[in-house]
C-alpha positions as CSV (number, residue, x, y, z in Angstrom):
1,M,-22.1,-112.4,39.6
2,E,-19.8,-110.4,37.5
3,R,-17.9,-108.9,40.2
4,D,-17.3,-112.4,41.8
5,S,-16.1,-113.8,38.5
6,S,-13.6,-110.9,38.1
7,S,-12.3,-111.3,41.6
8,S,-11.8,-115.0,41.0
9,D,-9.8,-114.3,37.9
10,E,-7.4,-112.0,39.8
11,D,-7.0,-114.5,42.5
12,D,-5.9,-117.2,40.0
13,D,-3.5,-114.8,38.2
14,R,-1.9,-114.0,41.6
15,Q,-1.7,-117.6,42.7
16,N,0.1,-118.5,39.4
17,L,2.6,-115.6,39.9
18,I,3.4,-116.9,43.5
19,E,3.8,-120.5,42.3
20,Q,6.4,-119.3,39.7
21,N,8.5,-117.5,42.1
22,D,8.6,-120.3,44.7
23,T,8.8,-123.6,42.8
24,K,11.1,-122.6,39.8
25,H,14.7,-124.0,40.2
26,H,17.2,-121.1,39.5
27,Y,20.5,-122.2,37.7
28,S,23.6,-121.3,39.4
29,P,26.9,-122.1,37.6
30,P,29.9,-123.4,39.6
31,P,32.8,-120.9,40.3
32,T,35.5,-121.0,37.7
33,Q,38.2,-120.9,40.3
34,T,38.7,-121.4,44.0
35,Q,38.7,-118.3,46.0
36,P,39.9,-118.1,49.6
37,H,37.1,-117.7,52.3
38,Q,36.8,-114.0,53.4
39,P,34.7,-113.0,56.5
40,P,31.7,-110.7,55.4
41,S,32.2,-107.0,55.9
42,T,29.7,-105.1,57.8
43,F,28.6,-103.1,54.8
44,H,28.9,-105.9,52.4
45,I,25.8,-107.6,51.2
46,S,26.5,-111.0,49.7
47,V,24.1,-111.5,46.7
48,D,24.4,-113.8,43.7
49,S,24.6,-111.7,40.6
50,G,23.0,-114.3,38.5
51,T,19.9,-114.2,40.9
52,I,19.8,-110.4,40.5
53,R,19.9,-110.6,36.6
54,R,17.3,-113.4,36.6
55,R,15.0,-111.4,39.0
56,F,15.5,-108.0,37.2
57,H,14.8,-109.9,33.8
58,H,11.6,-111.4,35.3
59,F,10.7,-108.0,36.7
60,L,11.0,-106.3,33.3
61,H,8.6,-109.0,31.7
62,N,6.0,-108.6,34.4
63,K,3.5,-105.9,33.2
64,R,1.9,-105.3,36.5
65,Y,5.1,-104.1,38.3
66,L,6.2,-102.2,35.3
67,F,2.8,-100.3,34.9
68,A,3.0,-99.6,38.7
69,I,6.3,-98.0,38.3
70,L,5.7,-96.1,35.2
71,L,2.2,-94.5,35.9
72,P,3.3,-92.3,38.8
73,L,6.3,-91.1,36.6
74,L,3.9,-90.3,33.7
75,I,1.4,-88.5,36.0
76,L,4.2,-86.3,37.3
77,V,5.4,-85.4,33.8
78,L,2.0,-84.4,32.7
79,F,1.3,-82.5,35.8
80,F,4.3,-80.2,35.2
81,S,4.1,-80.0,31.6
82,T,0.3,-79.8,30.8
83,D,-2.9,-78.4,32.2
84,L,-4.8,-81.7,32.8
85,R,-8.2,-80.0,33.1
86,H,-7.8,-78.3,29.7
87,L,-6.5,-81.6,28.3
88,F,-9.6,-83.5,29.5
89,S,-12.2,-80.8,28.9
90,F,-10.7,-80.3,25.3
91,S,-11.0,-84.0,24.6
92,F,-14.7,-84.1,26.0
93,S,-15.8,-81.1,24.2
94,N,-14.6,-82.4,20.9
95,S,-16.2,-85.7,21.1
96,D,-19.1,-86.2,23.4
97,L,-20.3,-82.6,23.5
98,R,-20.2,-82.4,19.8
99,L,-22.3,-85.5,19.6
100,S,-24.6,-84.2,22.2
101,S,-25.1,-81.0,20.4
102,R,-26.1,-82.9,17.1
103,D,-28.6,-85.0,19.1
104,R,-30.3,-81.8,20.5
105,M,-30.5,-80.0,17.1
106,R,-32.0,-83.2,15.5
107,E,-34.5,-83.6,18.4
108,S,-35.4,-79.7,17.9
109,E,-35.8,-80.1,14.2
110,L,-38.2,-83.0,14.6
111,Q,-40.3,-81.2,17.2
112,A,-40.4,-78.0,15.0
113,L,-41.4,-80.3,12.1
114,Y,-44.3,-81.6,14.1
115,L,-45.5,-78.1,15.1
116,L,-45.2,-76.9,11.6
117,K,-47.5,-79.5,10.4
118,Q,-49.9,-78.6,13.2
119,Q,-49.7,-74.9,12.2
120,Q,-50.4,-75.8,8.6
121,L,-53.5,-77.8,9.8
122,G,-54.6,-74.8,11.8
123,L,-54.2,-72.3,9.1
124,F,-56.3,-74.6,6.6
125,T,-59.0,-74.8,9.4
126,L,-58.8,-70.9,9.8
127,W,-59.1,-70.6,5.9
128,N,-62.1,-72.9,5.6
129,H,-63.9,-71.1,8.4
130,T,-63.3,-67.7,7.0
131,Q,-64.6,-68.8,3.5
132,S,-67.6,-71.0,4.7
133,N,-68.8,-69.5,7.9
134,S,-70.5,-66.2,7.6
135,N,-70.9,-66.1,11.5
136,F,-67.0,-66.2,12.0
137,S,-66.7,-63.2,14.1
138,H,-63.8,-60.7,14.2
139,S,-62.9,-61.7,17.8
140,D,-62.8,-65.3,16.6
141,L,-60.5,-64.3,13.7
142,N,-58.2,-62.4,16.3
143,L,-58.0,-65.3,18.5
144,A,-57.3,-67.8,15.6
145,V,-54.4,-65.6,14.3
146,L,-52.9,-65.1,17.9
147,N,-52.9,-68.8,18.3
148,Q,-50.9,-69.2,15.2
149,I,-48.5,-66.5,16.3
150,S,-48.2,-68.1,19.6
151,L,-47.4,-71.5,17.8
152,N,-44.9,-69.8,15.6
153,K,-43.1,-68.3,18.6
154,Q,-42.8,-71.8,20.1
155,I,-41.3,-73.2,16.9
156,Q,-38.8,-70.5,16.8
157,Q,-37.9,-71.1,20.5
158,I,-37.4,-74.9,19.8
159,L,-35.2,-74.4,16.7
160,L,-33.0,-71.9,18.5
161,S,-32.7,-73.8,21.9
162,P,-29.7,-75.9,20.8
163,H,-27.8,-72.7,20.0
164,R,-28.4,-71.2,23.6
165,T,-25.2,-70.0,25.4
166,G,-26.2,-68.7,28.9
167,N,-29.0,-66.2,28.3
168,F,-28.1,-65.8,24.7
169,F,-28.7,-67.4,21.4
170,Q,-25.8,-67.6,19.1
171,G,-26.3,-65.2,16.3
172,S,-29.4,-63.7,17.6
173,E,-30.5,-60.9,19.9
174,P,-30.4,-61.6,23.6
175,I,-33.7,-62.7,25.1
176,D,-35.4,-60.4,27.4
177,P,-36.1,-62.6,30.4
178,G,-39.1,-60.4,31.2
179,F,-40.7,-61.1,27.9
180,R,-43.7,-63.4,27.9
181,F,-46.1,-63.9,25.2
182,D,-49.5,-64.5,26.7
183,A,-51.7,-66.4,24.3
184,C,-54.6,-66.1,26.8
185,A,-54.4,-62.5,27.5
186,K,-57.7,-60.6,28.5
187,V,-59.9,-59.2,25.6
188,G,-59.7,-55.4,25.4
189,Q,-62.9,-53.5,26.3
190,K,-64.3,-50.5,24.5
191,N,-64.0,-47.1,26.3
192,K,-67.3,-46.3,27.8
193,N,-67.6,-43.1,25.5
194,E,-67.4,-45.5,22.6
195,R,-70.4,-47.6,23.6
196,R,-73.6,-47.2,21.8
197,T,-76.2,-46.7,24.6
198,I,-79.5,-45.1,25.6
199,E,-80.5,-43.5,28.7
200,W,-83.2,-45.1,30.8
201,K,-85.4,-42.4,32.2
202,P,-88.8,-43.8,33.1
203,K,-91.9,-41.5,33.3
204,P,-93.6,-41.5,36.7
205,N,-96.1,-44.2,37.3
206,K,-95.5,-45.8,33.8
207,Y,-94.7,-49.5,34.2
208,L,-93.7,-52.4,32.0
209,F,-94.8,-55.9,33.5
210,A,-92.0,-58.3,32.8
211,I,-93.2,-61.9,31.7
212,C,-90.6,-64.5,31.2
213,L,-91.6,-68.2,30.6
214,S,-89.3,-70.0,28.2
215,G,-86.7,-72.4,29.6
216,Q,-84.8,-72.4,33.0
217,M,-83.3,-69.6,35.1
218,S,-80.6,-68.5,32.5
219,N,-83.2,-68.2,29.8
220,H,-85.2,-66.0,32.2
221,L,-82.2,-63.9,33.1
222,I,-81.6,-63.1,29.4
223,C,-85.4,-62.3,29.0
224,L,-85.1,-59.9,31.9
225,E,-82.1,-58.2,30.3
226,K,-84.1,-57.7,27.1
227,H,-87.1,-56.5,29.0
228,M,-84.8,-53.8,30.6
229,F,-83.9,-52.7,27.2
230,F,-87.7,-52.4,26.1
231,A,-88.5,-50.6,29.3
232,A,-85.6,-48.1,28.6
233,L,-86.9,-47.6,25.0
234,L,-90.5,-47.1,26.2
235,N,-89.5,-44.9,29.2
236,R,-91.2,-47.2,31.8
237,V,-90.1,-48.8,35.1
238,L,-89.7,-52.5,34.9
239,V,-91.8,-54.6,37.2
240,I,-90.0,-57.8,38.4
241,P,-92.4,-60.9,38.4
242,S,-93.7,-62.5,41.6
243,P,-91.7,-65.5,42.9
244,K,-95.2,-67.4,43.0
245,F,-95.3,-66.9,39.3
246,D,-91.6,-67.0,38.4
247,Y,-88.3,-67.5,40.1
248,Q,-87.4,-65.8,43.3
249,Y,-84.9,-63.3,41.6
250,D,-84.1,-61.5,44.7
251,R,-82.1,-64.4,46.1
252,V,-79.8,-64.4,43.2
253,L,-79.9,-60.8,41.9
254,D,-79.3,-57.4,43.5
255,F,-81.9,-55.0,42.2
256,D,-80.8,-52.2,44.4
257,H,-77.6,-52.4,42.5
258,I,-79.4,-51.7,39.2
259,N,-81.1,-48.6,40.6
260,K,-77.7,-47.4,42.1
261,C,-76.0,-47.9,38.8
262,L,-78.6,-45.7,36.9
263,G,-79.0,-43.1,39.7
264,R,-82.7,-43.6,39.7
265,K,-85.4,-46.1,40.5
266,V,-86.0,-48.1,37.3
267,I,-87.0,-51.3,38.9
268,V,-89.8,-52.3,41.4
269,S,-90.8,-55.5,42.7
270,F,-94.3,-57.0,41.9
271,E,-95.1,-56.9,45.5
272,D,-94.3,-53.1,45.8
273,L,-96.5,-52.3,42.8
274,L,-99.4,-54.6,44.1
275,E,-99.2,-52.8,47.4
276,A,-99.2,-49.4,45.7
277,K,-102.3,-50.5,43.5
278,K,-104.0,-51.7,46.6
279,N,-103.7,-55.4,45.9
280,H,-105.4,-55.2,42.5
281,L,-102.9,-54.7,39.7
282,H,-104.4,-54.3,36.2
283,I,-102.3,-54.7,32.9
284,D,-104.0,-52.1,30.7
285,R,-102.7,-53.5,27.5
286,L,-101.1,-56.8,26.9
287,F,-99.2,-56.4,23.7
288,C,-97.7,-59.5,22.1
289,Y,-94.1,-59.3,20.7
290,F,-94.7,-62.9,19.4
291,S,-97.9,-64.2,17.9
292,L,-96.8,-67.8,17.3
293,P,-97.0,-70.4,18.5
294,Q,-99.5,-68.6,20.7
295,P,-99.9,-64.9,21.5
296,C,-97.5,-63.4,23.9
297,Y,-96.1,-67.0,24.4
298,L,-98.5,-67.1,27.4
299,D,-100.7,-70.1,28.0
300,E,-103.9,-70.3,29.9
301,E,-102.3,-72.0,32.9
302,H,-100.0,-69.0,33.4
303,I,-102.9,-66.5,32.8
304,K,-104.7,-68.2,35.7
305,K,-101.7,-68.0,37.9
306,L,-101.6,-64.2,37.3
307,K,-105.1,-63.9,38.1
308,S,-104.7,-65.8,41.3
309,L,-102.0,-63.2,42.3
310,G,-104.5,-60.2,42.0
311,V,-103.5,-59.3,38.3
312,S,-106.2,-58.8,35.8
313,M,-105.7,-58.1,31.9
314,G,-107.3,-57.6,28.7
315,K,-107.2,-59.9,25.7
316,P,-103.6,-60.4,24.3
317,E,-103.0,-58.1,21.3
318,P,-100.5,-59.6,18.8
319,I,-98.7,-56.5,17.1
320,W,-97.2,-58.4,14.1
321,K,-96.7,-61.9,12.8
322,E,-93.6,-63.1,14.7
323,D,-92.8,-66.7,15.4
324,I,-90.4,-67.7,18.2
325,R,-88.9,-70.4,15.9
326,N,-87.9,-68.0,13.2
327,P,-87.8,-64.4,14.7
328,N,-87.2,-61.4,12.4
329,K,-84.6,-58.7,13.0
330,R,-86.2,-55.7,14.6
331,T,-85.1,-52.2,15.3
332,V,-85.5,-49.6,18.0
333,Q,-87.9,-47.6,15.7
334,D,-89.9,-50.7,15.3
335,V,-90.5,-51.2,19.1
336,V,-91.0,-47.6,19.8
337,S,-93.5,-47.2,17.1
338,K,-95.5,-50.4,17.9
339,F,-95.4,-50.7,21.8
340,S,-95.6,-47.0,22.9
341,S,-98.6,-46.2,24.8
342,D,-100.1,-43.8,27.5
343,E,-101.5,-46.6,29.7
344,D,-100.1,-46.8,33.1
345,V,-99.2,-50.6,32.9
346,T,-98.3,-52.5,30.0
347,A,-96.8,-56.0,29.1
348,I,-95.4,-57.4,25.9
349,G,-95.0,-61.0,26.8
350,D,-91.9,-63.4,26.7
351,V,-89.0,-61.6,24.7
352,F,-86.3,-64.3,25.1
353,Y,-86.3,-65.0,21.5
354,A,-86.6,-61.6,20.3
355,D,-83.8,-60.4,17.7
356,L,-83.6,-56.8,18.6
357,E,-80.4,-54.7,17.8
358,Q,-77.9,-57.5,18.6
359,D,-75.1,-55.1,18.2
360,W,-76.3,-53.0,21.0
361,V,-77.3,-55.9,23.4
362,M,-74.3,-58.0,23.0
363,Q,-71.7,-55.1,23.5
364,P,-69.8,-55.1,26.9
365,G,-72.1,-53.5,29.6
366,G,-75.3,-53.9,27.5
367,P,-77.2,-51.2,25.6
368,I,-78.2,-49.0,28.5
369,A,-76.0,-46.1,29.8
370,H,-74.9,-46.7,33.5
371,Q,-72.0,-46.2,35.9
372,C,-71.3,-49.9,36.7
373,K,-69.6,-52.8,34.9
374,T,-72.9,-54.6,34.2
375,L,-76.5,-54.2,35.4
376,I,-77.6,-57.8,35.9
377,E,-75.0,-59.6,38.2
378,P,-75.1,-62.1,41.0
379,S,-76.0,-60.7,44.5
380,R,-73.4,-59.6,46.9
381,L,-73.6,-62.7,49.0
382,I,-73.1,-64.9,46.0
383,M,-70.1,-62.8,44.9
384,L,-68.3,-63.0,48.2
385,T,-69.0,-66.7,48.6
386,A,-67.7,-67.3,45.0
387,Q,-64.3,-65.2,45.9
388,R,-63.9,-67.3,49.0
389,F,-64.3,-70.5,47.1
390,V,-61.7,-69.5,44.6
391,Q,-59.3,-68.4,47.4
392,T,-59.8,-71.8,49.1
393,F,-59.5,-74.1,46.2
394,L,-58.6,-72.7,42.9
395,G,-56.3,-69.5,43.3
396,K,-56.0,-66.9,40.7
397,N,-55.1,-68.9,37.7
398,F,-57.6,-71.6,36.9
399,V,-59.8,-72.7,33.9
400,A,-63.4,-73.1,34.3
401,L,-65.4,-75.6,32.3
402,H,-69.2,-75.8,31.9
403,F,-69.7,-79.5,30.9
404,R,-73.4,-79.9,30.1
405,R,-74.4,-83.5,29.7
406,H,-77.9,-84.1,31.2
407,G,-80.3,-84.0,28.2
408,F,-77.7,-82.6,25.9
409,L,-77.3,-85.7,23.9
410,K,-80.6,-85.4,22.2
411,F,-80.6,-81.7,22.0
412,C,-77.1,-81.6,20.3
413,N,-77.7,-84.6,17.9
414,A,-80.9,-82.7,16.5
415,K,-78.8,-79.7,15.3
416,T,-77.0,-79.6,12.0
417,H,-73.6,-80.0,13.7
418,S,-73.8,-82.0,16.9
419,C,-72.3,-80.4,20.1
420,F,-72.2,-83.6,22.2
421,F,-68.7,-85.0,22.2
422,P,-67.3,-88.3,23.4
423,I,-65.4,-87.9,26.7
424,P,-62.0,-88.9,25.2
425,Q,-62.4,-86.2,22.4
426,A,-63.7,-83.7,25.0
427,A,-60.5,-84.5,27.2
428,D,-58.1,-83.8,24.2
429,C,-59.8,-80.5,23.6
430,I,-59.8,-79.4,27.3
431,T,-56.0,-80.5,27.5
432,R,-55.2,-78.2,24.6
433,V,-56.8,-75.3,26.2
434,I,-55.0,-76.1,29.6
435,E,-51.7,-76.1,27.9
436,K,-52.3,-72.6,26.3
437,A,-53.5,-71.3,29.6
438,N,-50.8,-72.9,31.6
439,A,-53.2,-73.2,34.5
440,P,-52.8,-75.8,37.2
441,V,-56.4,-76.8,38.0
442,I,-59.9,-76.8,36.3
443,Y,-63.2,-75.8,37.9
444,L,-65.8,-78.2,36.8
445,S,-69.3,-77.0,36.5
446,T,-71.5,-79.9,35.3
447,D,-74.7,-82.0,35.6
448,A,-72.8,-85.2,34.4
449,A,-72.8,-88.4,36.1
450,E,-69.9,-89.5,38.3
451,S,-69.2,-92.2,35.7
452,E,-68.5,-89.4,33.0
453,T,-66.7,-87.1,35.2
454,S,-64.4,-89.8,36.7
455,L,-63.3,-90.8,33.2
456,L,-62.9,-87.3,32.1
457,Q,-60.5,-86.7,35.1
458,S,-58.4,-89.7,34.2
459,L,-58.0,-88.4,30.6
460,V,-57.1,-84.9,31.3
461,V,-53.3,-85.3,31.6
462,L,-50.6,-82.7,30.7
463,N,-47.0,-83.6,30.8
464,G,-47.6,-86.8,32.5
465,K,-49.6,-85.4,35.3
466,A,-53.4,-85.3,35.7
467,V,-54.9,-82.0,36.0
468,P,-57.3,-81.8,38.9
469,L,-61.1,-81.2,38.2
470,V,-62.5,-79.4,41.1
471,K,-66.1,-79.4,41.9
472,R,-68.1,-77.7,44.7
473,P,-67.9,-80.1,47.7
474,P,-71.0,-80.9,49.9
475,R,-71.6,-78.7,52.9
476,N,-68.9,-79.1,55.5
477,S,-69.1,-77.2,58.9
478,A,-65.3,-77.3,59.0
479,E,-65.0,-75.3,55.7
480,K,-66.0,-71.5,55.9
481,W,-66.1,-70.5,52.3
482,D,-69.9,-71.0,52.1
483,A,-70.7,-69.6,55.7
484,L,-72.5,-66.6,54.3
485,L,-75.0,-68.6,52.4
486,Y,-75.7,-70.8,55.4
487,R,-76.2,-67.8,57.8
488,H,-78.6,-66.2,55.4
489,G,-80.6,-69.4,54.6
490,L,-79.6,-69.6,51.1
491,E,-77.5,-72.8,51.3
492,G,-79.1,-75.6,49.5
493,D,-81.2,-73.4,47.1
494,S,-80.8,-74.9,43.6
495,Q,-81.0,-71.3,41.8
496,V,-78.5,-69.8,44.3
497,E,-75.9,-72.8,43.6
498,A,-76.4,-72.4,39.8
499,M,-75.7,-68.6,40.1
500,L,-72.7,-69.4,42.4
501,D,-71.4,-71.8,39.7
502,K,-71.8,-69.0,37.1
503,T,-69.9,-66.6,39.2
504,I,-66.9,-68.9,39.8
505,C,-66.8,-69.5,36.1
506,A,-67.0,-65.9,35.3
507,M,-64.0,-65.3,37.6
508,S,-61.7,-67.8,35.8
509,S,-58.6,-67.2,33.8
510,V,-60.0,-69.0,30.9
511,F,-63.5,-70.3,30.2
512,I,-64.6,-73.4,28.2
513,G,-68.3,-73.3,27.6
514,A,-71.1,-75.7,26.3
515,P,-72.3,-74.7,22.9
516,G,-75.9,-74.1,22.7
517,S,-76.4,-73.6,26.5
518,T,-77.7,-70.4,27.9
519,F,-76.0,-71.2,31.1
520,T,-72.7,-70.6,29.2
521,E,-74.1,-67.6,27.4
522,D,-74.8,-65.9,30.6
523,I,-71.3,-66.7,31.9
524,L,-69.8,-65.3,28.6
525,R,-71.9,-62.2,29.2
526,L,-70.6,-61.6,32.8
527,R,-67.0,-62.2,31.6
528,K,-67.4,-59.7,28.8
529,D,-68.9,-57.1,31.2
530,W,-66.5,-57.7,34.0
531,G,-63.5,-57.6,31.8
532,S,-62.4,-61.1,32.6
533,A,-63.0,-62.6,29.1
534,S,-59.9,-64.2,27.7
535,M,-58.6,-64.7,24.1
536,C,-58.6,-68.4,24.9
537,D,-62.3,-68.5,25.9
538,E,-64.0,-71.1,23.8
539,Y,-66.8,-73.6,23.4
540,L,-65.8,-77.2,24.1
541,C,-64.1,-78.6,20.9
542,Q,-64.7,-75.3,19.1
543,G,-64.3,-75.9,15.4
544,E,-64.7,-79.6,15.7
545,E,-67.5,-82.2,15.3
546,P,-68.0,-85.3,17.4
547,N,-65.8,-88.1,16.0
548,F,-68.8,-90.3,16.6
549,I,-72.6,-89.6,16.4
550,A,-75.4,-91.9,17.3
551,D,-78.5,-92.4,15.0
552,N,-81.6,-90.5,15.7
553,E,-84.7,-92.3,17.1
């Protein structure tokens, strides 16, 4: 509409100009004297001088014609006397550019001020943790300090960014384009020679019968790992339980791998030992590491199961007063002195809750001397399947999230500090980790309902873009990443799938775990042993409490 109105105004002006030229009566004074009539010359143009003067006078007062004449002349003068590009660039740089520079500096200062406030809050939080939390580990302190260094570096870059000229900052050293501060660097490992370990050299025909009953598969794997430590201390071969009594471990673990790592046979299956004993296996002494709530944490139902498998045993023998709800710290000397025996087959019951030489047990690679990264790790088939999944869906740089929800609400709220977070709060925590890790995708290992994961997906947003949450899809014959499990009859096994989830999470660039979950703890063990642990690994919303907690029943 504006363009039409402007055009109409120009037409009106032009019409008025034409009317003035055509309708105005020009005054022509009569001649003062009579002149003889002369025929016109060929080169003579007869023009009324009064008419010329009036038209010239009218021309001078018409701005349009005057501007049309003078503008080309002005451009020619400027072209030969001045560098126009320099003139215009000088004018631009002294007005608009100065204004733009001031705007950028103000924006940078506001961003830096916000980050400085965040840094102040982070330092206060770090101070409170170091003063009030005796369990605040050295690695936690290192990570917190490294995060503050990273934040400080970011503030410096923001403040200096308006002064950038090419690849340099005015008044500063040139920036090395190859420099990159990696806030999520891998955690350094100890040299093998620096580890505190013991040799596992079992005596011939001396066995320790493993019994693991507490919790699910992850608890049992931790129990087995501790049983290996006990077997090494007592110089015995470890007997893996029967799948009729416990999980079918050979579907998820590679026991030949353990024997190869130590260069000798330190583990045998229940079936192999039962065959060697001619289908009658007797536990000569049933020691009990735990006496409460019941000796050996072994109830009548499980004793009957063992007997049905051809296993006989004597009466459980509590060695000391030990309650799984409040275990005492024990030493190697305590174990050797109390559980050593000349009997062929012994057992000590469930040891999942045993608090024995945690500094030894928790170090990368574990407490036993061996030639591998770790002794207890997923089977080769699961490892290959996990690698193929990562290559298909995730790529090298991804964050893994163990998002435990089923049954976790009541479990967490019963603790002093609840670990069950509302999904919007969890999404904020996850987004902060994603920003530090600079990863494009999240692998989601969860038992949560679709309603929860859908909401979480909608809220995990970075720089205006949703960060994809990837779960393992249902079996599809067009996809070949899981073909190995399918060909070996392992597809659909819940324990195999759980171990596959752990393996994928252990391969991630950064891992976010569920506090209080042994599933998470087993992933952290694998990452620590494999050397894949990151400075950014953390529990979900670590250092925070849920912003809303429901009442207890």
